[in-house]
Residue frames relative to the residue before (quaternion, step in Angstrom):
aa qw qx qy qz dx dy dz
M 1.0000 0.0000 0.0000 0.0000 0.00 0.00 0.00
T 0.3318 -0.7464 0.5388 0.2062 3.58 -0.91 0.89
D 0.6644 -0.5023 0.3689 0.4125 3.51 -1.29 0.25
A 0.5730 -0.5663 0.4663 0.3655 3.49 -1.24 0.51
I 0.4332 -0.6393 0.5621 0.2961 3.54 -1.24 0.54
R 0.2557 -0.7455 0.5965 0.1518 3.57 -0.63 1.14
I 0.1007 0.8291 -0.5334 0.1340 3.58 -0.56 1.16
K 0.4376 -0.6440 0.5701 0.2623 3.51 -1.18 0.81
P 0.5832 -0.5931 0.4075 0.3768 3.60 -0.97 0.69
H 0.6904 0.4823 -0.3092 0.4418 3.61 0.82 -0.88
H 0.5918 0.5514 -0.3774 0.4509 3.61 1.13 -0.46
F 0.6416 0.4989 -0.3263 0.4826 3.57 0.98 -0.78
V 0.6385 0.5221 -0.3182 0.4675 3.57 0.95 -0.88
D 0.6456 0.5267 -0.3208 0.4504 3.60 0.94 -0.85
V 0.6491 0.5043 -0.3212 0.4704 3.62 0.94 -0.84
V 0.6716 0.4935 -0.3010 0.4634 3.58 0.90 -0.92
A 0.6484 0.5054 -0.3155 0.4739 3.60 0.99 -0.79
A 0.6201 0.5294 -0.3387 0.4696 3.61 1.02 -0.72
L 0.6144 0.5278 -0.3343 0.4818 3.57 1.05 -0.77
G 0.6470 0.5288 -0.3034 0.4580 3.56 1.01 -0.80
R 0.6509 0.4678 -0.3027 0.5157 3.61 1.22 -0.46
G 0.6071 -0.5822 0.3481 0.4140 3.59 1.26 -0.02
E 0.4867 0.6497 -0.4470 0.3756 3.59 1.24 0.14
T 0.0391 -0.8090 0.5865 -0.0066 3.55 -0.72 1.08
T 0.7391 0.2201 -0.1900 0.6076 3.55 1.29 -0.09
F 0.2183 -0.7733 0.5897 0.0814 3.52 -1.11 0.76
E 0.3263 -0.7484 0.5510 0.1728 3.55 -0.97 0.90
P 0.5853 -0.5501 0.4474 0.3932 3.59 -1.16 0.50
H 0.3262 -0.7519 0.5496 0.1620 3.54 -1.08 0.78
A 0.6305 -0.5617 0.3855 0.3718 3.57 -1.15 0.62
Y 0.6257 0.5478 -0.3477 0.4330 3.64 1.09 -0.55
G 0.4642 -0.7034 0.4289 0.3252 3.57 1.24 -0.37
H 0.4400 0.6790 -0.4937 0.3188 3.62 1.14 0.11
D 0.4825 -0.7118 0.4552 0.2308 3.56 -1.27 0.34
V 0.1353 0.7900 -0.5830 0.1328 3.62 0.87 0.83
H 0.6600 0.5328 -0.3253 0.4178 3.58 0.87 -0.90
G 0.6959 0.4752 -0.2804 0.4597 3.58 0.91 -0.83
V 0.6722 0.4809 -0.2912 0.4817 3.56 0.92 -0.92
A 0.6443 0.5228 -0.3242 0.4543 3.61 0.91 -0.86
A 0.6395 0.5173 -0.3337 0.4605 3.59 0.96 -0.80
R 0.6419 0.5133 -0.3276 0.4661 3.60 0.96 -0.81
L 0.6732 0.5130 -0.2938 0.4442 3.55 0.91 -0.95
L 0.7128 0.4546 -0.2587 0.4673 3.57 0.91 -0.95
D 0.6797 0.4775 -0.2891 0.4759 3.59 1.11 -0.57
H 0.7838 0.1791 -0.0580 0.5917 3.56 1.14 -0.69
R 0.2034 -0.8449 0.4855 0.0951 3.57 0.18 1.31
D 0.7209 0.3897 -0.2474 0.5169 3.58 1.22 -0.31
S 0.2134 0.7616 -0.5651 0.2346 3.55 1.09 0.71
I 0.4292 -0.6838 0.5219 0.2754 3.55 -1.05 0.75
L 0.1600 -0.7725 0.6116 0.0600 3.53 -0.90 1.03
Q 0.1358 -0.7384 0.6498 0.1192 3.51 -1.24 0.52
I 0.4157 -0.7265 0.4928 0.2379 3.57 -0.63 1.15
E 0.0203 -0.7949 0.6034 -0.0598 3.54 -0.81 1.12
L 0.2104 -0.7905 0.5649 0.1082 3.56 -0.77 1.02
G 0.6354 0.4587 -0.3256 0.5291 3.57 1.33 -0.09
A 0.7783 -0.2424 0.2205 0.5356 3.56 -1.10 -0.69
D 0.1751 -0.7961 0.5750 0.0703 3.57 -0.80 1.07
D 0.7542 -0.3808 0.2689 0.4624 3.58 -1.30 -0.22
I 0.5948 0.5310 -0.3711 0.4760 3.59 1.17 -0.40
C 0.6998 0.4832 -0.2618 0.4564 3.58 0.92 -0.92
R 0.5203 0.7127 -0.3997 0.2483 3.57 1.01 -0.85
P 0.7972 0.2964 -0.1883 0.4911 3.66 0.67 -0.95
C 0.4452 0.7244 -0.4428 0.2846 3.62 1.22 -0.07
R 0.5245 -0.6516 0.4551 0.3053 3.56 -1.04 0.78
H 0.6623 0.4850 -0.3098 0.4796 3.58 1.22 -0.34
N 0.5407 0.5733 -0.4160 0.4537 3.60 1.28 0.06
V 0.0322 0.7993 -0.5937 0.0872 3.54 -0.31 1.31
D 0.8255 -0.1478 0.0404 0.5432 3.53 -0.40 1.29
G 0.7411 -0.4356 0.2180 0.4622 3.57 0.95 0.89
L 0.6850 0.4218 -0.2796 0.5240 3.59 1.27 0.10
C 0.4282 -0.6943 0.5238 0.2453 3.55 -1.00 0.90
D 0.1830 -0.8005 0.5627 0.0954 3.59 -0.79 1.01
D 0.4421 0.7052 -0.4436 0.3322 3.59 1.29 0.17
T 0.2534 -0.7417 0.5989 0.1646 3.54 -1.27 0.43
I 0.2736 -0.7473 0.5804 0.1727 3.54 -1.27 0.32
D 0.5262 -0.5983 0.5036 0.3341 3.53 -1.28 0.44
T 0.0829 -0.8229 0.5618 0.0173 3.57 -0.54 1.14
S 0.3220 0.7841 -0.4879 0.2086 3.59 1.23 0.25
F 0.7445 0.3620 -0.2285 0.5124 3.61 1.06 -0.58
R 0.7424 0.2444 -0.1958 0.5923 3.59 1.28 0.17
P 0.1569 -0.8625 0.4748 0.0783 3.58 0.38 1.25
D 0.6688 0.4882 -0.3088 0.4680 3.61 1.16 -0.40
A 0.5697 0.5781 -0.3923 0.4327 3.61 1.24 0.08
P 0.4883 -0.6484 0.4843 0.3266 3.59 -1.05 0.64
R 0.5207 -0.6293 0.4745 0.3281 3.60 -1.16 0.52
S 0.5987 0.5540 -0.3541 0.4574 3.57 1.17 -0.49
K 0.4146 -0.7111 0.5100 0.2498 3.56 -0.72 1.10
R 0.6062 0.5592 -0.3526 0.4421 3.58 1.05 -0.73
E 0.6899 0.4717 -0.2844 0.4698 3.62 0.84 -0.95
Y 0.6473 0.5187 -0.3210 0.4571 3.59 0.96 -0.85
N 0.6896 0.4795 -0.2838 0.4626 3.57 0.84 -0.99
L 0.6137 0.5321 -0.3543 0.4634 3.60 1.06 -0.65
R 0.5939 0.5480 -0.3578 0.4680 3.62 1.05 -0.67
I 0.6766 0.4973 -0.2798 0.4654 3.55 0.86 -1.06
D 0.6808 0.5005 -0.2923 0.4479 3.58 0.87 -0.96
R 0.6355 0.5133 -0.3314 0.4721 3.60 1.01 -0.76
R 0.6410 0.5186 -0.3246 0.4636 3.57 0.99 -0.78
W 0.6481 0.5002 -0.3168 0.4790 3.58 0.98 -0.83
C 0.6392 0.5253 -0.3356 0.4503 3.59 0.94 -0.79
R 0.6505 0.4939 -0.3207 0.4797 3.59 0.92 -0.82
R 0.6810 0.5110 -0.2954 0.4333 3.57 0.82 -0.99
L 0.7863 0.3495 -0.1606 0.4834 3.58 0.92 -0.94
G 0.4510 -0.6959 0.4473 0.3351 3.59 1.26 -0.18
L 0.4243 0.6975 -0.4662 0.3408 3.56 1.06 0.75
R 0.1105 -0.7827 0.6068 0.0836 3.57 -1.24 0.34
Q 0.6864 -0.4714 0.3743 0.4081 3.54 -1.32 0.49
G 0.8284 0.2444 -0.1812 0.4703 3.57 -0.92 0.92
Q 0.4857 0.6736 -0.4361 0.3467 3.59 1.23 -0.30
R 0.2115 -0.7653 0.5955 0.1221 3.54 -1.11 0.73
L 0.1595 0.7418 -0.6384 0.1296 3.52 -1.10 0.85
T 0.5474 -0.6003 0.4487 0.3724 3.56 -1.20 0.28
A 0.6348 -0.5092 0.4059 0.4159 3.57 -1.24 0.35
R 0.6354 0.5259 -0.3296 0.4595 3.58 0.98 -0.78
E 0.6420 0.5151 -0.3215 0.4682 3.61 1.01 -0.80
F 0.6272 0.5287 -0.3269 0.4694 3.57 1.00 -0.86
C 0.6689 0.5054 -0.2949 0.4584 3.55 0.92 -0.93
R 0.6264 0.5164 -0.3333 0.4794 3.61 1.06 -0.68
L 0.6151 0.5266 -0.3509 0.4703 3.59 1.03 -0.69
L 0.6237 0.5289 -0.3314 0.4705 3.56 1.00 -0.84
R 0.6607 0.5211 -0.3093 0.4430 3.56 0.86 -0.98
D 0.7672 0.4098 -0.1950 0.4532 3.55 0.87 -1.04
R 0.8304 0.2644 -0.1009 0.4800 3.63 1.04 -0.69
A 0.4747 0.6943 -0.4563 0.2906 3.63 1.15 -0.23
G 0.0710 -0.8355 0.5405 0.0685 3.57 0.90 -0.84
D 0.7715 -0.2556 0.2535 0.5246 3.54 -1.09 -0.82
V 0.2527 -0.8126 0.5121 0.1169 3.58 -0.49 1.19
T 0.3441 0.7601 -0.4889 0.2547 3.59 1.27 0.10
H 0.6735 0.4952 -0.3074 0.4546 3.60 0.89 -0.84
V 0.6370 0.5355 -0.3377 0.4399 3.59 0.97 -0.81
Y 0.7903 0.2429 -0.1072 0.5522 3.58 0.98 -0.87
R 0.1623 0.8660 -0.4662 0.0800 3.58 1.09 0.66
E 0.6234 0.5389 -0.3519 0.4440 3.60 1.17 -0.35
N 0.6278 0.5551 -0.3220 0.4404 3.60 1.25 -0.35
P 0.6089 -0.5445 0.4193 0.3961 3.56 -1.19 0.46
A 0.6130 -0.6071 0.3710 0.3435 3.57 -1.04 0.87
D 0.6628 0.5042 -0.3303 0.4444 3.63 0.92 -0.81
R 0.6366 0.5236 -0.3230 0.4651 3.59 1.03 -0.71
T 0.6672 0.4910 -0.2941 0.4767 3.55 1.01 -0.85
A 0.6239 0.5323 -0.3402 0.4601 3.59 1.03 -0.75
K 0.6445 0.5081 -0.3134 0.4777 3.60 0.99 -0.80
R 0.6389 0.5192 -0.3213 0.4679 3.58 0.96 -0.89
A 0.6501 0.5141 -0.3220 0.4577 3.62 0.93 -0.85
Q 0.6435 0.5184 -0.3129 0.4683 3.59 0.98 -0.86
D 0.6752 0.4894 -0.2872 0.4712 3.57 0.89 -0.96
L 0.6402 0.5297 -0.3222 0.4536 3.58 1.02 -0.82
R 0.6450 0.5142 -0.3250 0.4625 3.61 0.89 -0.86
A 0.6767 0.4750 -0.2892 0.4825 3.59 0.88 -0.92
G 0.6552 0.5160 -0.3083 0.4577 3.61 1.01 -0.77
I 0.6095 0.5394 -0.3463 0.4666 3.58 1.01 -0.74
D 0.6653 0.4962 -0.3007 0.4698 3.59 0.87 -0.94
A 0.6756 0.4910 -0.2924 0.4657 3.59 0.91 -0.93
F 0.6525 0.5189 -0.3195 0.4504 3.60 0.92 -0.85
L 0.7347 0.4430 -0.2408 0.4539 3.57 0.86 -0.94
E 0.7161 0.4466 -0.2465 0.4765 3.57 1.13 -0.63
A 0.6631 0.5502 -0.3084 0.4031 3.58 1.04 -0.75
G 0.7126 -0.4754 0.3491 0.3798 3.46 -1.46 0.20
G 0.3382 0.6809 -0.6087 0.2267 3.49 -1.15 -0.69
T 0.4887 -0.6799 0.4568 0.3003 3.54 -1.01 0.69
D 0.4753 -0.6557 0.5060 0.2968 3.52 -1.25 0.34
E 0.5670 0.5823 -0.3964 0.4269 3.57 1.21 0.20
P 0.5446 -0.6286 0.4426 0.3352 3.56 -1.01 0.82
A 0.4861 -0.6536 0.4982 0.2972 3.56 -1.15 0.68
């Protein structure tokens, strides 16, 4: 058995939403994070074991903005004045909201398929989760997420953990 994939809730949601946009492969990013590697594991092995992480996860680990386990990146808040400029603080807000919505907690283990079923059953209106974002962007994210959930749960991939 391989190690669990340590993942922030919003990172899993982002991968599923990307699948809903039709993305099935992910390219390495200039920041050096591992979205491409983690996404490939998730899409190839739908029952990979995940461990909920509210700090730096397996995607963040190799990123150039991961400094001693903390993200030093900033975000443009010009269109969301109530959002923090710290990407770490903003993402933690989003992750805490997802945890409340889905009934998840730090360190909890579940399969990727189970996480996706929680999204299907409990995500509901994601406007509150992403309330600092423009409404049109959140509406598009919600549409992509719904399509991604269906694709993730219906598509292939093995049932064995990666």
